[in-house]
LOTIDO-929520 format. One record per atom (N, C-alpha, C, CB): residue number from 0; atom name; residue in one letter; x, y, z. Coordinates in nm, 2 decimals. Glycine has a CB too. Example, Ala and Ser with C-alpha at 12.3 -4.5 7.8 and 13.67 -1.06 7.14 Angstrom:
<nodes>
+------+------+------+--------+--------+--------+
! resi ! name ! resn !     xx !     yy !     zz !
+------+------+------+--------+--------+--------+
!    0 !    N !    a !   1.32 !  -0.57 !   0.78 !
!    0 !   CA !    a !   1.23 !  -0.45 !   0.78 !
!    0 !    C !    a !   1.32 !  -0.33 !   0.78 !
!    0 !   CB !    a !   1.13 !  -0.45 !   0.90 !
!    1 !    N !    s !   1.28 !  -0.22 !   0.71 !
!    1 !   CA !    s !   1.37 !  -0.11 !   0.71 !
!    1 !    C !    s !   1.29 !   0.00 !   0.79 !
!    1 !   CB !    s !   1.41 !  -0.06 !   0.57 !
+------+------+------+--------+--------+--------+
</nodes>
This chain:
<nodes>
+------+------+------+--------+--------+--------+
! resi ! name ! resn !     xx !     yy !     zz !
+------+------+------+--------+--------+--------+
!    0 !    N !    m !   0.75 !  -0.27 !  -1.59 !
!    0 !   CA !    m !   0.77 !  -0.24 !  -1.45 !
!    0 !    C !    m !   0.65 !  -0.15 !  -1.40 !
!    0 !   CB !    m !   0.90 !  -0.17 !  -1.43 !
!    1 !    N !    s !   0.59 !  -0.19 !  -1.29 !
!    1 !   CA !    s !   0.48 !  -0.11 !  -1.24 !
!    1 !    C !    s !   0.54 !   0.01 !  -1.16 !
!    1 !   CB !    s !   0.39 !  -0.19 !  -1.15 !
!    2 !    N !    a !   0.46 !   0.11 !  -1.13 !
!    2 !   CA !    a !   0.51 !   0.23 !  -1.06 !
!    2 !    C !    a !   0.56 !   0.19 !  -0.92 !
!    2 !   CB !    a !   0.41 !   0.33 !  -1.05 !
!    3 !    N !    e !   0.50 !   0.08 !  -0.86 !
!    3 !   CA !    e !   0.54 !   0.05 !  -0.73 !
!    3 !    C !    e !   0.68 !  -0.01 !  -0.72 !
!    3 !   CB !    e !   0.44 !  -0.05 !  -0.67 !
!    4 !    N !    q !   0.73 !  -0.06 !  -0.84 !
!    4 !   CA !    q !   0.87 !  -0.12 !  -0.84 !
!    4 !    C !    q !   0.98 !  -0.02 !  -0.86 !
!    4 !   CB !    q !   0.87 !  -0.22 !  -0.95 !
!    5 !    N !    g !   0.95 !   0.10 !  -0.90 !
!    5 !   CA !    g !   1.05 !   0.20 !  -0.92 !
!    5 !    C !    g !   1.07 !   0.29 !  -0.80 !
!    5 !   CB !    g !   1.01 !   0.29 !  -1.04 !
!    6 !    N !    t !   1.15 !   0.39 !  -0.82 !
!    6 !   CA !    t !   1.18 !   0.49 !  -0.71 !
!    6 !    C !    t !   1.07 !   0.60 !  -0.72 !
!    6 !   CB !    t !   1.32 !   0.55 !  -0.73 !
!    7 !    N !    h !   1.02 !   0.62 !  -0.60 !
!    7 !   CA !    h !   0.91 !   0.73 !  -0.59 !
!    7 !    C !    h !   0.98 !   0.86 !  -0.54 !
!    7 !   CB !    h !   0.80 !   0.69 !  -0.49 !
!    8 !    N !    v !   0.96 !   0.96 !  -0.62 !
!    8 !   CA !    v !   1.02 !   1.09 !  -0.59 !
!    8 !    C !    v !   0.92 !   1.17 !  -0.50 !
!    8 !   CB !    v !   1.07 !   1.17 !  -0.71 !
!    9 !    N !    v !   0.97 !   1.23 !  -0.39 !
!    9 !   CA !    v !   0.88 !   1.31 !  -0.31 !
!    9 !    C !    v !   0.95 !   1.45 !  -0.30 !
!    9 !   CB !    v !   0.87 !   1.25 !  -0.16 !
!   10 !    N !    l !   0.88 !   1.55 !  -0.36 !
!   10 !   CA !    l !   0.93 !   1.68 !  -0.35 !
!   10 !    C !    l !   0.89 !   1.74 !  -0.22 !
!   10 !   CB !    l !   0.87 !   1.77 !  -0.47 !
!   11 !    N !    g !   0.97 !   1.83 !  -0.16 !
!   11 !   CA !    g !   0.94 !   1.89 !  -0.03 !
!   11 !    C !    g !   0.94 !   1.79 !   0.08 !
!   11 !   CB !    g !   0.80 !   1.96 !  -0.04 !
!   12 !    N !    a !   1.03 !   1.69 !   0.07 !
!   12 !   CA !    a !   1.03 !   1.58 !   0.17 !
!   12 !    C !    a !   1.08 !   1.63 !   0.30 !
!   12 !   CB !    a !   1.13 !   1.47 !   0.12 !
!   13 !    N !    g !   1.13 !   1.75 !   0.32 !
!   13 !   CA !    g !   1.18 !   1.80 !   0.45 !
!   13 !    C !    g !   1.06 !   1.86 !   0.53 !
!   13 !   CB !    g !   1.28 !   1.90 !   0.43 !
!   14 !    N !    g !   0.95 !   1.87 !   0.46 !
!   14 !   CA !    g !   0.83 !   1.93 !   0.53 !
!   14 !    C !    g !   0.74 !   1.82 !   0.60 !
!   14 !   CB !    g !   0.75 !   2.01 !   0.44 !
!   15 !    N !    g !   0.64 !   1.86 !   0.66 !
!   15 !   CA !    g !   0.55 !   1.77 !   0.73 !
!   15 !    C !    g !   0.48 !   1.67 !   0.64 !
!   15 !   CB !    g !   0.45 !   1.84 !   0.81 !
!   16 !    N !    t !   0.42 !   1.72 !   0.53 !
!   16 !   CA !    t !   0.35 !   1.63 !   0.44 !
!   16 !    C !    t !   0.44 !   1.55 !   0.36 !
!   16 !   CB !    t !   0.26 !   1.72 !   0.35 !
!   17 !    N !    g !   0.55 !   1.61 !   0.31 !
!   17 !   CA !    g !   0.64 !   1.53 !   0.23 !
!   17 !    C !    g !   0.71 !   1.42 !   0.31 !
!   17 !   CB !    g !   0.75 !   1.62 !   0.17 !
!   18 !    N !    g !   0.75 !   1.46 !   0.44 !
!   18 !   CA !    g !   0.81 !   1.36 !   0.52 !
!   18 !    C !    g !   0.72 !   1.25 !   0.56 !
!   18 !   CB !    g !   0.85 !   1.43 !   0.65 !
!   19 !    N !    a !   0.59 !   1.27 !   0.58 !
!   19 !   CA !    a !   0.49 !   1.17 !   0.60 !
!   19 !    C !    a !   0.48 !   1.08 !   0.48 !
!   19 !   CB !    a !   0.36 !   1.23 !   0.64 !
!   20 !    N !    i !   0.48 !   1.13 !   0.36 !
!   20 !   CA !    i !   0.47 !   1.05 !   0.24 !
!   20 !    C !    i !   0.60 !   0.96 !   0.23 !
!   20 !   CB !    i !   0.46 !   1.14 !   0.12 !
!   21 !    N !    v !   0.71 !   1.01 !   0.26 !
!   21 !   CA !    v !   0.84 !   0.93 !   0.26 !
!   21 !    C !    v !   0.82 !   0.82 !   0.36 !
!   21 !   CB !    v !   0.96 !   1.01 !   0.29 !
!   22 !    N !    d !   0.78 !   0.85 !   0.48 !
!   22 !   CA !    d !   0.76 !   0.75 !   0.58 !
!   22 !    C !    d !   0.66 !   0.64 !   0.54 !
!   22 !   CB !    d !   0.71 !   0.81 !   0.71 !
!   23 !    N !    e !   0.56 !   0.68 !   0.48 !
!   23 !   CA !    e !   0.46 !   0.58 !   0.43 !
!   23 !    C !    e !   0.51 !   0.49 !   0.32 !
!   23 !   CB !    e !   0.33 !   0.65 !   0.38 !
!   24 !    N !    l !   0.59 !   0.55 !   0.23 !
!   24 !   CA !    l !   0.65 !   0.47 !   0.12 !
!   24 !    C !    l !   0.74 !   0.36 !   0.18 !
!   24 !   CB !    l !   0.73 !   0.56 !   0.02 !
!   25 !    N !    r !   0.82 !   0.41 !   0.28 !
!   25 !   CA !    r !   0.92 !   0.31 !   0.34 !
!   25 !    C !    r !   0.84 !   0.21 !   0.42 !
!   25 !   CB !    r !   1.01 !   0.39 !   0.44 !
!   26 !    N !    r !   0.73 !   0.25 !   0.49 !
!   26 !   CA !    r !   0.65 !   0.15 !   0.57 !
!   26 !    C !    r !   0.60 !   0.04 !   0.47 !
!   26 !   CB !    r !   0.54 !   0.22 !   0.64 !
!   27 !    N !    r !   0.57 !   0.08 !   0.35 !
!   27 !   CA !    r !   0.52 !  -0.02 !   0.25 !
!   27 !    C !    r !   0.63 !  -0.09 !   0.18 !
!   27 !   CB !    r !   0.43 !   0.05 !   0.15 !
!   28 !    N !    g !   0.76 !  -0.06 !   0.22 !
!   28 !   CA !    g !   0.87 !  -0.13 !   0.16 !
!   28 !    C !    g !   0.91 !  -0.08 !   0.02 !
!   28 !   CB !    g !   0.84 !  -0.28 !   0.15 !
!   29 !    N !    l !   0.86 !   0.04 !  -0.01 !
!   29 !   CA !    l !   0.89 !   0.10 !  -0.15 !
!   29 !    C !    l !   1.01 !   0.19 !  -0.14 !
!   29 !   CB !    l !   0.77 !   0.17 !  -0.20 !
!   30 !    N !    s !   1.07 !   0.21 !  -0.25 !
!   30 !   CA !    s !   1.19 !   0.29 !  -0.27 !
!   30 !    C !    s !   1.15 !   0.44 !  -0.27 !
!   30 !   CB !    s !   1.28 !   0.26 !  -0.39 !
!   31 !    N !    a !   1.22 !   0.53 !  -0.20 !
!   31 !   CA !    a !   1.18 !   0.67 !  -0.20 !
!   31 !    C !    a !   1.31 !   0.76 !  -0.22 !
!   31 !   CB !    a !   1.12 !   0.71 !  -0.06 !
!   32 !    N !    r !   1.29 !   0.86 !  -0.30 !
!   32 !   CA !    r !   1.39 !   0.96 !  -0.32 !
!   32 !    C !    r !   1.34 !   1.09 !  -0.26 !
!   32 !   CB !    r !   1.43 !   0.98 !  -0.47 !
!   33 !    N !    a !   1.40 !   1.14 !  -0.15 !
!   33 !   CA !    a !   1.35 !   1.26 !  -0.09 !
!   33 !    C !    a !   1.43 !   1.38 !  -0.15 !
!   33 !   CB !    a !   1.38 !   1.25 !   0.07 !
!   34 !    N !    v !   1.35 !   1.47 !  -0.21 !
!   34 !   CA !    v !   1.41 !   1.59 !  -0.27 !
!   34 !    C !    v !   1.38 !   1.71 !  -0.18 !
!   34 !   CB !    v !   1.35 !   1.62 !  -0.41 !
!   35 !    N !    t !   1.48 !   1.78 !  -0.14 !
!   35 !   CA !    t !   1.47 !   1.90 !  -0.05 !
!   35 !    C !    t !   1.57 !   2.01 !  -0.10 !
!   35 !   CB !    t !   1.50 !   1.86 !   0.09 !
!   36 !    N !    r !   1.54 !   2.13 !  -0.06 !
!   36 !   CA !    r !   1.63 !   2.24 !  -0.09 !
!   36 !    C !    r !   1.76 !   2.24 !   0.00 !
!   36 !   CB !    r !   1.56 !   2.37 !  -0.08 !
!   37 !    N !    r !   1.75 !   2.18 !   0.12 !
!   37 !   CA !    r !   1.86 !   2.18 !   0.21 !
!   37 !    C !    r !   1.88 !   2.03 !   0.25 !
!   37 !   CB !    r !   1.83 !   2.26 !   0.34 !
!   38 !    N !    p !   2.01 !   1.99 !   0.28 !
!   38 !   CA !    p !   2.03 !   1.85 !   0.32 !
!   38 !    C !    p !   1.95 !   1.82 !   0.45 !
!   38 !   CB !    p !   2.18 !   1.83 !   0.34 !
!   39 !    N !    v !   1.89 !   1.70 !   0.44 !
!   39 !   CA !    v !   1.82 !   1.64 !   0.56 !
!   39 !    C !    v !   1.84 !   1.49 !   0.55 !
!   39 !   CB !    v !   1.67 !   1.68 !   0.56 !
!   40 !    N !    s !   1.82 !   1.43 !   0.67 !
!   40 !   CA !    s !   1.83 !   1.28 !   0.67 !
!   40 !    C !    s !   1.70 !   1.23 !   0.65 !
!   40 !   CB !    s !   1.89 !   1.24 !   0.81 !
!   41 !    N !    g !   1.68 !   1.14 !   0.55 !
!   41 !   CA !    g !   1.56 !   1.08 !   0.52 !
!   41 !    C !    g !   1.54 !   0.94 !   0.59 !
!   41 !   CB !    g !   1.54 !   1.06 !   0.37 !
!   42 !    N !    g !   1.64 !   0.90 !   0.65 !
!   42 !   CA !    g !   1.64 !   0.77 !   0.72 !
!   42 !    C !    g !   1.69 !   0.66 !   0.63 !
!   42 !   CB !    g !   1.50 !   0.74 !   0.76 !
!   43 !    N !    e !   1.70 !   0.54 !   0.69 !
!   43 !   CA !    e !   1.75 !   0.43 !   0.62 !
!   43 !    C !    e !   1.67 !   0.39 !   0.50 !
!   43 !   CB !    e !   1.76 !   0.31 !   0.72 !
!   44 !    N !    g !   1.73 !   0.37 !   0.39 !
!   44 !   CA !    g !   1.67 !   0.32 !   0.27 !
!   44 !    C !    g !   1.61 !   0.44 !   0.19 !
!   44 !   CB !    g !   1.56 !   0.23 !   0.30 !
!   45 !    N !    v !   1.64 !   0.56 !   0.23 !
!   45 !   CA !    v !   1.58 !   0.68 !   0.15 !
!   45 !    C !    v !   1.70 !   0.75 !   0.08 !
!   45 !   CB !    v !   1.51 !   0.77 !   0.25 !
!   46 !    N !    e !   1.69 !   0.77 !  -0.05 !
!   46 !   CA !    e !   1.79 !   0.84 !  -0.12 !
!   46 !    C !    e !   1.76 !   0.99 !  -0.10 !
!   46 !   CB !    e !   1.79 !   0.80 !  -0.28 !
!   47 !    N !    n !   1.85 !   1.07 !  -0.05 !
!   47 !   CA !    n !   1.83 !   1.21 !  -0.03 !
!   47 !    C !    n !   1.90 !   1.29 !  -0.14 !
!   47 !   CB !    n !   1.89 !   1.25 !   0.11 !
!   48 !    N !    v !   1.82 !   1.38 !  -0.20 !
!   48 !   CA !    v !   1.87 !   1.46 !  -0.31 !
!   48 !    C !    v !   1.84 !   1.61 !  -0.28 !
!   48 !   CB !    v !   1.81 !   1.42 !  -0.45 !
!   49 !    N !    v !   1.95 !   1.69 !  -0.29 !
!   49 !   CA !    v !   1.93 !   1.84 !  -0.27 !
!   49 !    C !    v !   1.91 !   1.90 !  -0.41 !
!   49 !   CB !    v !   2.05 !   1.90 !  -0.19 !
!   50 !    N !    a !   1.80 !   1.97 !  -0.43 !
!   50 !   CA !    a !   1.78 !   2.03 !  -0.56 !
!   50 !    C !    a !   1.69 !   2.15 !  -0.54 !
!   50 !   CB !    a !   1.72 !   1.93 !  -0.66 !
!   51 !    N !    d !   1.72 !   2.25 !  -0.62 !
!   51 !   CA !    d !   1.63 !   2.37 !  -0.63 !
!   51 !    C !    d !   1.56 !   2.35 !  -0.76 !
!   51 !   CB !    d !   1.72 !   2.51 !  -0.62 !
!   52 !    N !    l !   1.43 !   2.34 !  -0.75 !
!   52 !   CA !    l !   1.35 !   2.31 !  -0.87 !
!   52 !    C !    l !   1.34 !   2.43 !  -0.97 !
!   52 !   CB !    l !   1.21 !   2.27 !  -0.83 !
!   53 !    N !    d !   1.40 !   2.55 !  -0.92 !
!   53 !   CA !    d !   1.41 !   2.66 !  -1.02 !
!   53 !    C !    d !   1.53 !   2.64 !  -1.11 !
!   53 !   CB !    d !   1.43 !   2.79 !  -0.94 !
!   54 !    N !    d !   1.61 !   2.54 !  -1.09 !
!   54 !   CA !    d !   1.72 !   2.51 !  -1.17 !
!   54 !    C !    d !   1.68 !   2.39 !  -1.25 !
!   54 !   CB !    d !   1.85 !   2.48 !  -1.08 !
!   55 !    N !    p !   1.66 !   2.40 !  -1.38 !
!   55 !   CA !    p !   1.61 !   2.29 !  -1.47 !
!   55 !    C !    p !   1.70 !   2.17 !  -1.46 !
!   55 !   CB !    p !   1.60 !   2.34 !  -1.61 !
!   56 !    N !    a !   1.83 !   2.19 !  -1.46 !
!   56 !   CA !    a !   1.93 !   2.08 !  -1.46 !
!   56 !    C !    a !   1.91 !   2.00 !  -1.33 !
!   56 !   CB !    a !   2.07 !   2.12 !  -1.48 !
!   57 !    N !    a !   1.90 !   2.07 !  -1.22 !
!   57 !   CA !    a !   1.88 !   2.01 !  -1.09 !
!   57 !    C !    a !   1.75 !   1.93 !  -1.08 !
!   57 !   CB !    a !   1.89 !   2.11 !  -0.97 !
!   58 !    N !    a !   1.65 !   1.99 !  -1.13 !
!   58 !   CA !    a !   1.52 !   1.92 !  -1.13 !
!   58 !    C !    a !   1.52 !   1.79 !  -1.22 !
!   58 !   CB !    a !   1.41 !   2.02 !  -1.19 !
!   59 !    N !    r !   1.59 !   1.80 !  -1.34 !
!   59 !   CA !    r !   1.60 !   1.69 !  -1.42 !
!   59 !    C !    r !   1.68 !   1.58 !  -1.35 !
!   59 !   CB !    r !   1.67 !   1.73 !  -1.55 !
!   60 !    N !    d !   1.79 !   1.61 !  -1.29 !
!   60 !   CA !    d !   1.87 !   1.51 !  -1.22 !
!   60 !    C !    d !   1.79 !   1.45 !  -1.10 !
!   60 !   CB !    d !   1.99 !   1.58 !  -1.16 !
!   61 !    N !    a !   1.71 !   1.53 !  -1.03 !
!   61 !   CA !    a !   1.63 !   1.48 !  -0.92 !
!   61 !    C !    a !   1.53 !   1.38 !  -0.96 !
!   61 !   CB !    a !   1.56 !   1.59 !  -0.84 !
!   62 !    N !    l !   1.47 !   1.39 !  -1.08 !
!   62 !   CA !    l !   1.37 !   1.31 !  -1.13 !
!   62 !    C !    l !   1.42 !   1.19 !  -1.21 !
!   62 !   CB !    l !   1.27 !   1.39 !  -1.21 !
!   63 !    N !    s !   1.55 !   1.19 !  -1.25 !
!   63 !   CA !    s !   1.61 !   1.09 !  -1.34 !
!   63 !    C !    s !   1.59 !   0.95 !  -1.28 !
!   63 !   CB !    s !   1.75 !   1.12 !  -1.36 !
!   64 !    N !    g !   1.54 !   0.86 !  -1.36 !
!   64 !   CA !    g !   1.52 !   0.72 !  -1.32 !
!   64 !    C !    g !   1.41 !   0.69 !  -1.23 !
!   64 !   CB !    g !   1.65 !   0.68 !  -1.26 !
!   65 !    N !    a !   1.32 !   0.79 !  -1.20 !
!   65 !   CA !    a !   1.21 !   0.77 !  -1.11 !
!   65 !    C !    a !   1.09 !   0.71 !  -1.18 !
!   65 !   CB !    a !   1.18 !   0.90 !  -1.04 !
!   66 !    N !    a !   1.00 !   0.65 !  -1.09 !
!   66 !   CA !    a !   0.88 !   0.59 !  -1.14 !
!   66 !    C !    a !   0.78 !   0.70 !  -1.18 !
!   66 !   CB !    a !   0.81 !   0.51 !  -1.03 !
+------+------+------+--------+--------+--------+
</nodes>
């Protein structure tokens, strides 16, 4: 499986740069997982995950199964 076929994890997806990356992944028809510290709507086709990366278990879960 190439990286383009998997889920792409975007950390800080609630910010300007992270949000733009999520938008570009979706524009290209790729799967995106938006990781934020607070719940946000990533739009259609985006998996939203709330995780604090200072929590090792939350970070592991956020990255699980990603490209």
